[in-house]
RODREN-292892 format. One record per atom (N, C-alpha, C): residue in one letter; x, y, z. Coordinates in steps of 0.001 Angstrom, whole numbers, plus 524288, in hexadecimal, padded with zeros to 5 digits. Atoms other than C-alpha are relative to their C-alpha. Example, Ala and Ser with C-alpha at 12.3 -4.5 7.8 and 13.67 -1.06 7.14 Angstrom:
! residues 2
a8037A7FB5A80000
a8300C7EE6C81E78
a80384804B080000
s7FCCC7FB5A7FFC4
s835667FBDC81BE4
s7FCFE80442802DA
! end
This chain:
! residues 385
x803467FB6080000
x800008000080000
x8036F804DB80000
x7FD057FB2E8003C
x8053280D6E7FC59
x7FC43804967FFF3
x8030F7FB367FFE3
x8007581B597FD7B
x802E78040980330
x7FD607FBC57FD38
x803F9828518038D
x7FC028033380300
x8031D7FC607FCE5
x7FE59830CA80E44
x803118051780070
x7FD8E7FADA7FFB1
x8016E83F4B80D47
x7FDFE802CC804DC
x801467FD4E7FB1C
x801AF8461E81A7A
x801EB8059A7FF86
x7FEAA7FA7E800B2
x8014D854EF819AC
x7FEA48030E804EE
x8012A7FC6C7FBB5
x8020C85F4282429
x80350804E27FF52
x7FD027FB1E80010
x806FD86D0F82649
x803128007980509
x7FCAB7FEF67FB7F
x8126186FD982F54
x80004805E5800DE
x800737FA6E7FECB
x80FB587D0F835B7
x804088016180432
x7FBC57FE877FC78
x81BA08834483C1D
x7FDE48037F80455
x801BC7FCEA7FB77
x8191188892849D3
x8046A8034B8023A
x7FB6F7FCEB7FE78
x826E288CF184D81
x804177FF607FBBE
x7FC2A7FFEA80430
x8327D8900D844D9
x802607FAAE7FEDB
x7FE2C805288019D
x836A88840383D1B
x8051B8008E7FCF8
x7FAF87FFE7802BA
x844B8881BE838FA
x801957FA7A7FE7E
x7FD8F804BF8021F
x848ED8768483041
x8044E801F67FC72
x7FB997FD6180273
x8567287A6582BEA
x801847FDD67FABC
x7FDD9801708051D
x85C6E87A3E81E64
x805E67FFB58008A
x7FA5D800AD7FEF9
x869F88748582038
x8035F801BC7FB6F
x7FCE27FE9D80492
x86E0C8783781273
x8009E805E27FF4C
x7FFD27FA51800A8
x86C2C886DA81460
x80513802318022C
x7FB397FD617FE4E
x877E088FF1815D5
x7FE9380516802AA
x8012D7FB437FD0D
x8776489AB68200B
x804D18037580022
x7FBBA7FC407FFDE
x880028A67681DD8
x8000B802CC80540
x7FF767FD2C7FB13
x884DD8AECA82917
x7FBC68043280045
x8040B7FC147FF44
x879D08B71182E94
x7FAA27FE4F7FE39
x80516801D9801BC
x86EDE8AEED828B8
x7FDEC7FBFC803DE
x8026F803EA7FC9E
x865C78A4D982EA6
x8037C7FB2B80052
x7FC7B8046E7FF43
x86D888999983477
x7FDAD7FAE27FE05
x80275804E680196
x863AD88EFD83173
x7FAC3801307FD6B
x804C97FEF8802EA
x8594089016826EC
x7FC9E7FB1D7FFCD
x80394804728007A
x84D5788765824C8
x8007E7FDA97FA8C
x7FFEA8029880509
x84C8487D97819D4
x7FB7B801FC7FCAE
x803D97FDB780385
x8451F8829780DEF
x7FF667FCBF7FB10
x800E8802588051F
x83F3687DBB80166
x803368030B7FBF6
x7FCAB7FD1C803AA
x84942881297F6D5
x7FCF1802967FB96
x8030C7FDCC80450
x83E74884177ECF7
x7FD30804FB8019D
x802FC7FB747FE41
x8360C88D8B7F4E4
x802F380367803DD
x7FD367FD197FC01
x83FC4891A57FF55
x7FD2C800468052E
x8030F7FFEE7FB2D
x8358E88F10809E1
x8019E7FB7F8038E
x7FE918043E7FC58
x837F3886EE8162F
x7FCBA7FB1F7FF07
x802BD804F88005B
x834218789A81616
x801137FCD8804F8
x7FEF8803F07FBF9
x832FC86D9581FDC
x801567FAFA7FD1A
x7FE86804B2802F6
x83ABA8623981A05
x7FD287FB29801FC
x80274804E47FE73
x833F585521819EE
x803847FCBA8036B
x7FC52803007FCD4
x8405184F4281FA9
x7FFEF801C2805AF
x800417FE167FAA1
x83F1B8580C82BB0
x7FB447FDD1802C8
x804CE802087FDA9
x83131853D182E1A
x8006B7FA24800F7
x7FF73805A57FF73
x8342C8457382BC7
x803BB7FE9C80471
x7FC2B801267FBEC
x8402F8458783474
x7FE018012E8056A
x802047FE977FADF
x8394284C7183F87
x7FBE27FC16801D1
x80404803C67FE92
x82D958432783F42
x8026C7FAC780194
x7FD81805057FEC6
x836688373983F20
x802BE8004780540
x7FD307FF747FB11
x83E9D83C6384A5B
x7FC3B7FFF38049D
x803D37FFE67FBC2
x8329B83F17852A7
x7FDE07FA9380123
x801FF805467FF33
x82D698316585080
x804287FC7280260
x7FBC88032F7FDD5
x83AAE82B4B85349
x800E98014D805BD
x7FF3A7FE757FA86
x83C478332685FD2
x7FB7B7FE1280366
x80499801CA7FD1D
x82E8182F51863DE
x8007F7FA4B80190
x7FF7C805997FEE4
x8324A820F586369
x804DB7FEB880335
x7FB45800F27FCEF
x83F2A822B186ACB
x7FEAA7FF58805CA
x800CA800EA7FA6A
x8408A81E7B878DC
x800928050C80310
x7FF187FB307FD15
x8464E82B3387DDF
x7FEA2804E47FCE8
x801907FB928032C
x84205833F4872A2
x8046E8037B7FE57
x7FB8E7FCB780148
x84FC98396F87104
x803AC7FD5E7FC24
x7FC58802D580361
x8587D82F1486AD8
x7FCFC7FD6F7FB90
x802E0801F780483
x8532F82CA985D32
x802E67FB7A7FD7F
x7FD72804658028F
x855D981FCA8563A
x801C9801807FA87
x7FE8A7FF4A80573
x85C3781E9D848F3
x7FB1F7FF797FC98
x8048D800208036C
x852EB8205C83D7F
x7FE347FA697FEE9
x801628056680146
x8537F811DA83A5B
x7FD837FD2A8049B
x80238802727FB56
x84F4180ECC8485E
x7FAAC8023380172
x8053B7FDF57FEF8
x842928167284789
x7FC007FB997FFD8
x80423803E57FFF5
x835F780F13849A4
x7FE237FEA17FA84
x801C0801E68050D
x82FBF8075F83EA3
x7FC56803DB7FD56
x803C07FC5C80255
x824B68111B83C9D
x802CB804DE7FE00
x7FD0F7FB65801B2
x82E3381C9683BE5
x803227FEC37FB19
x7FCD88016F80490
x836D8815528322C
x7FCB67FF907FB16
x8031D80092804C3
x82BD8811F8828E4
x7FD848052F7FE57
x8022D7FAED80161
x8268A81FE78299C
x80421803B37FDD7
x7FBFA7FC3780170
x8335C8276282861
x804857FDA37FCF0
x7FBDA8027E80301
x83C4781D5C82201
x804F67FF1F80322
x7FAFB801257FD84
x849E88189482537
x804217FF007FBDA
x7FBA4800BB803B0
x857558170181F11
x802F97FAF4800E7
x7FD0E804D17FEC6
x85D0980B06825D4
x7FC7C7FC4180303
x800618007E805B5
x856698034282074
x7FC70804307FDB6
x803327FC16802A2
x84F9280BB281661
x7FA3A7FEB6800C1
x805A1800927FF34
x8414680D9F819DC
x7FD2E804597FD12
x803297FC2C802C8
x837498145A8112D
x7FC9880301803E1
x803157FCB87FC82
x8309A81FD181817
x7FA7D800A37FDDC
x8056E7FF48801AB
x821D58201D81794
x7FE67805BA80000
x801367FA6E7FFCC
x821B182EA681AC1
x803A5803077FC65
x7FCF97FC908035E
x82622838B5810D4
x7FEB7805A38016F
x800B37FA9F7FE3B
x82835846D08151C
x801C6803C17FBB7
x7FEA17FC00803D3
x828158526580BD2
x80193804FF802CE
x7FEB77FADE7FDD7
x82E2385FBB80E35
x7FB098033D8008E
x804977FCBE7FEF5
x8244386934813FF
x8012A8059B7FE5B
x7FF287FAC880212
x822F98762280CDF
x7FC5D803F2802B8
x802F27FBD27FD79
x81E198832381223
x7FAE9800FB7FD10
x805297FF7480272
x80F7D884DB80FA5
x7FDE9805948002C
x8026B7FADF7FF47
x80C71892A58145F
x803E18047A7FF39
x7FC367FBD780114
x8173F89AE580E63
x7FD47805327FF01
x802C27FB1D8012C
x80D608A4DC80948
x7FE39802C6804EF
x801BB7FDBC7FB10
x808978A6F28171B
x8048B8025180318
x7FB837FE757FCC6
x8164C8A88B81CCC
x803CD803A87FD4A
x7FBED7FD26802D6
x81D9F8AFB281211
x80073805AF801B5
x7FFB07FA977FE30
x81A458BCEA817F0
x803BC800C38047F
x7FC867FFA07FB73
x822158BA048243B
x804E97FCB17FF59
x7FB8E8037B800C1
x82B848AFE581ED3
x7FF0F7FAB78027A
x80107805467FE1A
x82B928A141820CC
x804177FE24803E4
x7FBFF8017B7FC26
x837E68A0D08292E
x8016A804BF80356
x7FE0E7FBFD7FC75
x83DAB8A86583473
x805897FE83801A3
x7FAB1800F47FE16
x84B668A9C0839EA
x800028009D805E9
x7FFE58000F7FA44
x84CFE8A62E84840
x805A6800A0801C7
x7FAC77FF0A7FDDE
x858CB8ABC884F38
x800847FD6C8054F
x7FF19802C17FB1B
x85E918A3BA85A41
x8059B800E6801D0
x7FACA7FFC07FDAD
x86A298A42086364
x8011E7FB01802F7
x7FE2D8048E7FD17
x871928984486825
x80427801E1803E4
x7FC977FDDD7FBF3
x8781F89B8387523
x803217FB9E80283
x7FC828039E7FD5D
x883E88943D87A69
x7FF91800D0805E0
x800DD7FF627FA60
x88139891B2888DB
x804FA8014480301
x7FB1A7FF157FD34
x88F928921F88C9E
x802228056F7FF09
x7FDAA7FAEF8015A
x893D689E6988558
x7FBFC8044E7FF4F
x8043E7FC4080105
x8867B8A50688381
x800638027F7FA9E
x7FF867FDF080549
x88A558A72787556
x7FB317FE6C7FCCF
x804B4800EE80323
x87EAC8A87A86C40
x801787FF617FA43
x7FF48800D9805A4
x87EB78A30A85E7B
x7FAC6800EC7FD4C
x804E37FE7C80299
x874878A952855BE
x7FF2B7FC9D7FB1E
x8014E802D7804C3
x86D748A1A384B35
x7FA79801787FE4F
x8051A7FEC98023B
x861CF8A3D18422D
x7FDE37FB2A7FD36
x80270804BB8021D
x85868898FE83E53
x7FAFD801887FD2D
x804B97FEFF8030C
x84E2C899A6833BC
x7FBD17FBFC8016B
x8044B8037E7FE9A
x840E1894018373E
x7FB41801377FC8C
x8050F7FF458028A
x83417891E283009
x7FC32802198040E
x803297FD4D7FC15
x82A3289ABC836A5
x7FB2B7FCC580178
x804D4802757FE37
x81E748964683E85
x7FB87801767FC54
x804577FF2C80396
x81216894DE83665
x800EA7FDCE7FAA1
x7FEE58026F8050B
x818F788EA982AD2
x7FD5C7FAAE7FFBA
x802F2804E1800BB
x81183883238253D
x802857FCDF7FB94
x7FD8880374803D3
x817F2877A781E36
x7FC757FB517FEEF
x8033F8046F80183
x810FF86CC1816C9
x802EF7FAD98007F
x7FDA08051D7FF1C
x8149185F2381BB5
x7FD3B7FBE67FCB0
x802218045280317
x812B38538181297
x803037FB0580146
x7FDA88050E7FEB2
x8154D8459981739
x7FCF57FBC47FD22
x8027480453802D1
x81292839AB80ED2
x8012B7FAF1802DE
x7FF6C805247FD91
x8103082C8A81549
x7FEC47FBDE7FBEB
x800B08042D803D4
x811E7820A680C7C
x7FD547FB5380285
x802E48047B7FDFA
x807BA8163480F07
x802AF7FAF57FE5B
x7FD918050C8011F
x80DDC808C681009
x7FCF27FB8880268
x802B1804267FD30
x807398007F81A4F
x7FB878026B80326
x804657FD987FD32
x7F96F8041481EF5
x7FFFD7FECC805CF
x7FFDE8015D7FA7C
x7FBEF7FD1F82BD9
x803A28039980313
x7FC337FC9B7FD5F
x8072A8066E82ED5
x7FED2805C87FF4D
x800F87FA8380143
x80181812FE82945
x7FDE7802FE804A4
x8024A7FD4B7FB80
x7F95F816728352A
x80419801088042D
x7FBDB7FF447FC20
x8050E8146D83E1C
x803CC804387FE42
x7FC577FC1C80206
x80DE581C7D83555
x7FDD2805858007D
x8024F7FAC87FFEA
x8048C828038342A
x7FEFA801D480593
x800B37FE8F7FA80
x801A38279F842B5
x8051C802008024D
x7FAE77FE4B7FE06
x81029828C48459F
x80185805407FDA0
x7FEDE7FAF780274
x8119E833CE83BC5
x7FCE9804578029E
x803367FC1F7FD50
x8067183AFD84265
x8025E8017A80549
x7FD7D7FEDF7FAF8
x80D3D839B284F9A
x804EB8033B7FF35
x7FB347FD1580107
x819F083E9F8499D
x7FECB805B17FEB7
x8016A7FAA280157
x8132284AAC8440F
x7FE5580307804DE
x8017A7FD697FB22
x80D6384DA285176
x804CF8013E80348
x7FB297FF047FD20
x81AC884C28857E0
x80308804817FD90
x7FD187FBEB802BB
x820998550584D8A
x7FE088056C80170
x8022D7FAE97FEAA
x8175786012850FC
x80161801A280594
x7FE4E7FEC97FAAF
x81BC585F1885F25
x805DC800C18004B
x7FA507FF828002A
x82A0C85F4D85B06
x80159804E87FCE1
x7FE527FB9080325
x830B18683C8511F
x801F57FDF37FAD1
x7FDD58016080511
x8359D8685F8433C
x80416804027FE9D
x7FBD87FC638015C
x8426686E3083EA5
x802E7801D5804D2
x7FD367FDE37FB83
x849DA876EA847D2
x805D57FF097FFB0
x7FA51800937FFC2
x8582E877D584B24
x801727FE488056E
x7FE12801DD7FAFE
x85E1486FAA85603
x7FBE48004D8043D
x8038D7FFA57FB97
x857EB872B886309
x7FC09804577FF8C
x803977FB9F8006B
x8509187E8D85E04
x7FA5E7FE397FF66
x8055E801E880069
x844C6875F685B78
x7FD5A7FFED8054A
x8024E7FFEB7FAC4
x842BA8753086A29
x7FE8B80582801A3
x8014A7FA887FED5
x841E38840D86A07
x7FB5C801EA7FCD1
x804CD7FE688029C
x835F1884098614E
x800127FFEE7FA25
x7FFDD8003B805B3
x83A7C8826385349
x7FC937FB887FE01
x802438044E802F8
x832A287A57849B4
x7FB047FDAC8021A
x8050E802067FE3E
x8256B878FF85060
x7FBFD800C67FBA1
x803DA7FFB080431
x819D58768284767
x7FB577FC978016D
x8045A803AF7FF98
x80CB386FC784614
x7FE5E7FE727FA7E
x8019D80223804FF
x8068B867CD83B3D
x7FA2A800C37FF41
x805747FFC58019F
x7F9D786ADA83454
x7FF2A7FB9D7FC1A
x800A8804A18034C
x7F4F185E2282E6C
x7FBFB800F57FBC0
x803927FFFB80466
x7EDED85C1B8217D
x7FE397FA6D7FF0D
x801C98055180110
x7E6BF8507381BBE
x8046B7FC687FE40
x7FC7180401801EA
x7EE3D843D081955
x7FDE47FDE87FADA
x801AC801B08052C
x7ED9E8400180AFD
x802367FA9D7FED2
x7FE53805438016A
x7EE5A831FA8061B
x800987FFA17FA22
x7FF0E800DE80585
x7F46082F1E7F8EB
x800D57FA297FF38
x7FFAD805AA80063
x7F182820C97F621
x802817FE6C7FADE
x7FD858021C804AE
x7F9EB819577EC9C
x7FDB67FABF7FE80
x8027E804F480122
x7F24C80CA37ED6F
x7FA9D7FFE78028F
x80530800857FDBF
x7E440808C07F04B
x800467FE48805B3
x7FF7A801D87FA98
x7E923802287FCBD
x8009C8049A803BB
x7FF5A7FB6D7FCAB
x7ED0C80F7B80213
x7FAC78029780100
x8051A7FDA27FF5F
x7DF79814C67FF9D
x7FC9B7FCCF803BD
x803118034C7FC83
x7D9358092580654
x801CB800A6805A5
x7FDF47FF337FAB6
x7E22780AF98120D
x7FE178052F8023E
x801AE7FAE67FE22
x7DE9C8196581307
x7FA307FFFF80141
x80597800377FF04
x7D00C8169981202
x7FEDB7FD1780515
x800BD802D97FB22
x7D11180CAA81CFB
x8013B80376804B0
x7FE9F7FC727FBB5
x7D7CA816DE8257B
x7FBBD8041B800CD
x8041B7FC187FF84
x7CD25820E082281
x7FB0E7FDB38025A
x804A8802787FDE1
x7C25F81732825AE
x8005B7FF55805E8
x7FF44800997FA5C
x7C8488154D83331
x7FFF38053A802E5
x7FFB67FACF7FD96
x7C8E3824008357E
x7FA7B802058010F
x805317FE1C7FE8B
x7BCDF828B683CEC
x800148059380220
x7FF9E7FAC27FDD4
x7C1E683562842EB
x804DE802A97FDE8
x7FBA47FCE4801F7
x7CA938400883D51
x800418050580323
x7FF657FB457FCDE
x7D01284B1384592
x801CC804787FC93
x7FEBC7FB6780313
x7D0398586C83F0F
x80036804B1803A2
x7FF327FB7F7FC98
x7D600863E3846B1
x7FDE87FEF780584
x80190801507FAB7
x7D32685CB385361
x7FA637FE46800A6
x805818017D7FFA4
x7C4DB859D985034
x7FF317FABD7FD43
x800CC8051F80274
x7C0E484B9D84DA2
x7FB928002F7FC02
x803EA800658041A
x7B9868491B840E6
x7FEAB7FA417FF3A
x801B380559800D5
x7B17983CC383F56
x7FFDF7FED47FA29
x7FFAC8018380579
x7B3D98358383288
x7FCE87FAFE7FF1D
x802FE8049C8016E
x7AB2F82BB382BB3
x8011E7FEB37FA4D
x7FEDE8015F80576
x7AF878245881F5C
x7FAF57FF757FCDD
x8049B800348035B
x7A59D8263D81467
x800D07FC7A7FB42
x7FEF38034780492
x7AC3E81E56809AC
x80502801C27FD61
x7FB3A7FEB6802DA
x7B7C081E7080066
x7FF667FE457FA56
x800228012D8058A
x7B98381E837F1BD
x8056F8010C7FDCD
x7FAEE7FF2F8027E
x7C55B81DA77E8E9
x7FF468008F7FA25
x800107FF28805A4
x7C7F38221B7DAFD
x805617FEA07FDEA
x7FAFB801B180216
x7D29981B7B7D319
x801D0803727FB84
x7FE7C7FCE380483
x7D260823C97C6B1
x7FB4B8030A7FE01
x804237FCD180220
x7CAA082DB07BF05
x7FC3C7FD037FC94
x803618031680364
x7C5718239C7B589
x7FB9D7FD708031A
x804018025F7FCA1
x7BE3581D1A7C0C6
x7FB7B803C7800E6
x804137FC1A7FF2F
x7B6CA829C27C356
x7FD16801317FAEF
x802837FEEB804FF
x7B43182C2D7B4EE
x7FC107FBC07FE9D
x803968044E80123
x7AE1881EBC7B362
x7FB4E80015803AA
x8044C7FFD17FC3E
x7A603820407BFBF
x7FC30804607FEB8
x803667FB948013F
x7A0C782D577BAF0
x7FC317FEC37FB9F
x8037B8016680446
x79A7B8269A7AF45
x7FB047FD58801DB
x8046B8031C7FE2D
x7912481EE17B7B8
x7FB1C80359800BF
x8048D7FCAE7FF0D
x787FC829A07BC83
x801BD805BC8003E
x7FE5F7FA837FFEE
x78CAD8372D7B869
x7FB7C803908017B
x803FE7FC657FE20
x78523841EA7BF6B
x800CA8055B7FD8F
x7FFAB7FACD8024F
x781FA84EE47B91F
x7FFB08044D80420
x800307FC3B7FBB1
x77F63855A27C61E
x802A87FDB4804CA
x7FCF4801D57FB84
x7883A854B37D1EA
x8002D8044880421
x7FF477FC517FBA5
x7889885AFC7DF44
x805627FF0E80258
x7FAD6800357FD97
x7964B85DE77E426
x7FF968021180591
x7FFE07FE697FA84
x7979085E547F2EA
x805A08016F80173
x7FACF7FE307FE73
x7A345866737F724
x8006E7FF61805EE
x7FFE1801667FA7B
x7A63A8601B80445
x804048032A80313
x7FC0B7FCBA7FD82
x7B2A9867AB80766
x800C5804DA7FCA6
x7FF9C7FB18802F2
x7B5DC875B280366
x802B67FF517FABB
x7FE018006180553
x7B821876CA7F4D3
x8012E805777FE02
x7FE917FAFA80250
x7BEE4881C97ED64
x802F97FEF77FAF5
x7FD1F8004F804E4
x7C4EA884637E026
x803B1804AC7FFB4
x7FC7D7FBA780107
x7D00F88D0A7DB80
x7FF25801B27FA50
x800F67FDEE8052F
x7CCF7895C57CFD8
x802608056B7FF9B
x7FD657FAFE800D9
x7D5858A0DF7CAE0
x8029A801FC804FD
x7FD2F7FE827FB4A
x7DD4A8A0BC7D78A
x7FC9E80121804B6
x8038A7FEF47FBA3
x7D1348A20F7E030
x7FCE57FB0E80144
x80352804587FE6B
x7C8DC8989C7E7DE
x7FA81800D57FDD8
x8055D7FFEB801E9
x7BBE18956D7E163
x7FCC47FC8980398
x80316802DB7FC10
x7B167891427EB1A
x7FA837FEF77FDFD
x804F6801AA80243
x7A68088D6B7E1B7
x801347FBE77FBD7
x7FEB38044A803A0
x7A625880AA7D9D5
x7FDFC800F37FA71
x801677FF3280577
x7A56D885A87CBD7
x8010F7FB087FCDB
x7FF7B804BA80331
x7A41587B577C131
x805947FF3A7FE0C
x7FAA98006F80204
x7B17E87E587BB7A
x803C47FE3C80444
x7FC77801637FBB9
x7B83B87D5D7C8AE
x7FF377FA5C801BA
x80111805737FE99
x7B177870847CBE2
x802957FC487FC29
x7FDD180380803F9
x7B54F86A357BF09
x805F68002B80009
x7FA4D7FF747FFF8
x7C32886F907BF78
x8026F7FCFD80486
x7FDEB802B47FB72
x7C55D86A467CD31
x7FF857FA167FF75
x800CC805A180096
x7BF9485CE77CA47
x803DE7FDA87FC21
x7FC57801F5803F3
x7C7F285B407BE13
x805908000B8021C
x7FAB67FFAA7FDD3
x7D43F85FBD7C538
x8010F7FB8B803C6
x7FF3E804427FC42
x7D271855FB7D04F
x800017FAB07FD42
x80020804E7802F5
x7CF1384B297C6A6
x805427FF0F7FD50
x7FB23800A5802E9
x7DB2D84D687BE3D
x804A87FF20803A2
x7FBC8800E07FC3F
x7E3D184DE17CA4D
x7FFE87FA6F80215
x8007E805427FDC9
x7DE8A841047CF83
x800BC7FBC17FBED
x7FFD6804038041F
x7DDEE839DB7C278
x8032B801F77FB5E
x7FCCA7FE0480458
x7E97C83DEF7B9F5
x7FFA07FCA47FB14
x800848036A8048D
x7E709832397B107
x7FAA4800677FD72
x805547FF7C80213
x7D8DA8362D7AEA5
x7FE59805B880061
x800F97FA6D7FF78
x7D971844F67AD75
x7FBBA801D77FC43
x804297FD9A8031F
x7CE4A84D527A845
x8021A805337FDEF
x7FD627FB6F8022D
x7D4D38571279F3A
x7FD96801E17FAE5
x802857FE60804E3
x7CB3B858A8793D6
x7FD3F80537800E6
x802637FADC7FEE2
x7C8358675C793D3
x7FA898007E7FDB5
x805397FF978025B
x7BC88865D678AB2
x7FBEF7FD4980367
x803AF802DA7FCA9
x7B61F85BA07936C
x7FF01802F380510
x800AE7FD237FB1A
x7B888863AA79FB1
x7FCDE805037FF2C
x8031F7FB568012B
x7B31A86FF779933
x7FA467FE967FF48
x80563801B1800C6
x7A6FD8686579532
x7FD677FEB680536
x8022C801227FACF
x7A51F863807A327
x7FEC58050F802E2
x800CA7FB137FD3E
x7A6A8871497A886
x7FB1C802D27FE0E
x8049A7FD5A80227
x79C42876A979F4B
x7FAE87FD72801CA
x804B4802C17FE64
x792BE86C4B7A41D
x7FF017FFFB805D6
x800A47FFFD7FA4F
x7949C86EA97B2BE
x7FD12804DF801CD
x802F87FB9D7FDE0
x78B1A877367BA58
x7FEF77FEF6805D0
x80148800537FA6C
x789FD879A67C908
x7FA62801D5800A2
x8058A7FED77FFA3
x77B5D879127CB8F
x7FE6D8022280554
x801977FE917FAB4
x77ACA87AD77DA40
x804BA7FF7D80390
x7FBBC8007A7FC35
x783D187CD77E5CC
x7FE33801D980555
x800DE7FE6E7FA8D
x7838F87E2C7F47D
x80555800098029E
x7FA967FF867FE4E
x790E18831B7F8A3
x8008D80461803FF
x7FE867FB9A7FCAE
x796D588B6E8033A
x805F08000280097
x7FA527FF637FFD4
x7A4918909B804C7
x8021E7FE8980559
x7FD29801637FB3C
x7AE2388B6E80ED7
x805CA800EF7FEFE
x7FA4F7FF8280078
x7BCAA88CD381178
x8028B7FAF9801CB
x7FD34804D07FEAD
x7C62088175811D1
x80566801798020C
x7FAE97FE767FDDD
x7D1AF883B381B20
x8044B7FC2E7FE6F
x7FB5F8030D80154
x7DEC987EDE81608
x804BA80301801F0
x7FB607FD9C7FDB4
x7EAC98821081E30
x7FEAF80580801E2
x800B57FAB57FDFE
x7EB2C890DC81FBA
x7FC32803347FCBF
x803A37FD238034D
x7E08B8946981606
x7FAC97FD317FFCF
x8053180246800C3
x7D23F891EC812EF
x7FE78800B87FA47
x8017B7FFCC8057E
x7CDBB88E9B80531
x7FA158006A7FFA5
x805A97FF908008B
x7C00F8937180194
x7FDE27FBBB7FC71
x80251804278031C
x7B73F888C57FC52
x7FA2C7FFBA800EB
x805A1800AD7FF62
x7A97D883727FC57
x7FECD7FA4B8010D
x802108053A7FF32
x7A1C88778C800A4
x7FA37800287FE9A
x805818004E8016D
x79433872D37FD18
x7FF367FC507FB73
x8012F8036F80468
x78E8186CFD7F0C1
x7FEB1803307FB32
x8014E7FD94804FF
x78C788701B7E270
x7FE187FBC27FC4F
x80226803A1803DC
x78469869807D7E1
x802098018B7FAA1
x7FDBF7FF0D80529
x78B338683A7CAB5
x7FD297FC9D7FC07
x80282802D680445
x78419864717BE43
x803BB7FFB47FB66
x7FC97800DC80481
x78B8385EAF7B2B2
x7FC9F7FE9D7FB48
x802EB800EC804D1
x78479860197A594
x803EA7FE757FBC7
x7FBC5801EA8034B
x78DD98579C79DFC
x7FE547FB267FD06
x800A4804E8802C1
x78E2884CFF793D1
x802277FB9B8035F
x7FECC8045C7FC8A
x78FBC83F72799A7
x805D77FF3B800F3
x7FA64800DA7FEE2
x79E9F83DCD797C1
x8024580430803A5
x7FE0C7FBCD7FC9F
x7A13C84B2479DDF
x7FD957FFB08056E
x8028B800A17FAF0
x79758848817A8AD
x802BF7FBCA80336
x7FD228041E7FD49
x79E8A83BE27ABFF
x8053D8020780206
x7FB067FDCC7FE57
x7AB68843507AC8E
x7FF46803A4804A5
x801277FC827FB9C
x7A56A84DA77B584
x7FEDF7FCEB804EE
x8012F803357FB71
x7A01D843217BE90
x804DA7FD478021D
x7FB188024E7FE2F
x7AD8783CA37BF12
x8031F803F480335
x7FD4E7FBED7FD0E
x7B37E8498A7C372
x7FD73800C980559
x802C07FF557FB0B
x7A8FF84B087CDD6
x800F77FB6D803B4
x7FF2F804917FCAB
x7AB3083D2B7D2B8
x8054C80013802A9
x7FAD37FFA17FD96
x7B9668408A7D587
x8003E804698040A
x7FFEA7FB7F7FC6F
x7B5F184CFA7DD19
x8005C7FE76805BA
x7FF60801697FA76
x7B40F845F97EA3D
x805787FE1780163
x7FAA6801C87FEFD
x7C1E28407A7E8C7
x803E38048D7FFB4
x7FC237FBE5800EA
x7C92A84C567E37B
x7FE798055080205
x801BB7FAF27FE24
x7C0D6857797E8AD
x7FF30803DA7FB8B
x800E67FBCD803BF
x7BD5C864287E1D5
x80274804F780224
x7FDAC7FB0E7FE70
x7C4D2870F17E228
x805A57FF70801BF
x7FA8C7FFC77FE51
x7D1A58744F7E8B9
x800A77FD8280564
x7FE7B801F87FAD0
x7D8BC86EB37F49E
x7FD0A7FB128018C
x802F3804B97FEB5
x7D1A0861AE7F3B3
x8032F7FC3380341
x7FCC38037F7FCD7
x7DD3C85A6D7F985
x80042801B6805B1
x800077FE027FAA1
x7DBBE862E5805BB
x7FA897FFFE80254
x805308008B7FDC7
x7CD6085FD280791
x7FBD08035C7FD93
x803F27FCD08028A
x7C6A5869FF7FF2C
x7FD857FD057FB74
x802758020D804BB
x7BD2B866CB7F438
x7FDE87FA8080064
x802508052A7FF79
x7B7A585A3B7F9DB
x7FA51800147FE3E
x805417FFF08023A
x7AB4B856F47F243
x7FDAE7FA887FFE7
x802CE804C680146
x7A10784C8B7F085
x7FC4B801407FB85
x803007FF3F804CD
x7990084A997E42C
x7FAE17FD0180075
x8052C8025F7FFBF
x78A5F847EB7E3CC
x7FD4D8006B7FAAC
x802E17FFC9804FA
x7846F8444C7D687
x7FA358010B80101
x8057F7FE9F7FF68
x776CC84A057D4F5
x7FCD27FDCB7FB7C
x80379801ED8041B
x76B5A844827CD7C
x7FE99804737FC52
x801817FBDA8039F
x767CD84C0C7C124
x7FA988021780147
x805177FDBE7FEA8
x75C628555D7C2B7
x7FB9A7FD907FCDC
x8049580234802A6
x74EE5850537BF4B
x7FDC2803FB7FC3A
x802517FC85803EB
x7494A855FA7B2F3
x7FA0B80031800C0
x805AF7FF607FF6F
x73B9685B847B436
x7FD4C7FF0E7FACD
x8030F80121804C2
x73149856EE7AA6A
x7FD31804E07FE22
! end
């Protein structure tokens, strides 16, 4: 069984963070120790190696008898070795850490993303002071953490992720970066803002394993408040052709779209908070082509013909805002009735696009929870005699 779990969160700096760049040269009169930066943007980063090394060290110290004398890497516990890897003998690491890049530069550029901290080291015997300057990433900086967990054995996955969760909690009580003993003076404190965990399945077995885990989940904690969960069912789509064939069975000319989570579109650089026919079709085609690169819908004449036949007959919508990180995106929720006056082949294609909407969503930011929809086919209106 193979597959990948992507774990994302934001690292928010609370006190000045210093992860030094050993390759930098400091001339006389300049900063003695600078922070490591991305060579392309020149902005500070948190290297994946720093995060990985700190998490491994915390877990190793946690398993030590006295908590001070750490074992050799090859002597780490079995769970730590399979999660972080080893060299003697060579062990494949199930966890992969990416460098974390600064997310809120636009917010911080007015004051600068780093500061210079001046310190004095005093010799207790001679009272001689040695001055030094250290560059630190300022408090309020936000870095995007991405950790990939490689699924190998479903029996061990729960244990692995449970240990990773404990390590992340220990990390928030410890520090990251810093110079020598200065970490005990307050350098490198931070907290983590978590985001959804995404599953990228490479085999059907991975999907079955994930569904079994979801079926066992009855309560989910969100911001400290317990949410009760009830499994309603599951469906899978292998390819676009499967949806196209299914759409031929009972194509509907009228459909009610239920916008369950806030939906929005981007048009001419602005947010559009009304489901116009063009925006609906454009979004559906974009999500379809992204999901099914081998079955793309790129015929401009067919898409223009579908657009001319679409009409929004009725709607019951109200505007809402969807909070994402430090901003709120304007959107809408509710329902809209769409009529498709199309020839049968085009009607089947329109119904195939609609059938994919509950999987791919409609509008922007669907991977972050926006644009969740359900589709309700409606009976054609009765003709009066």
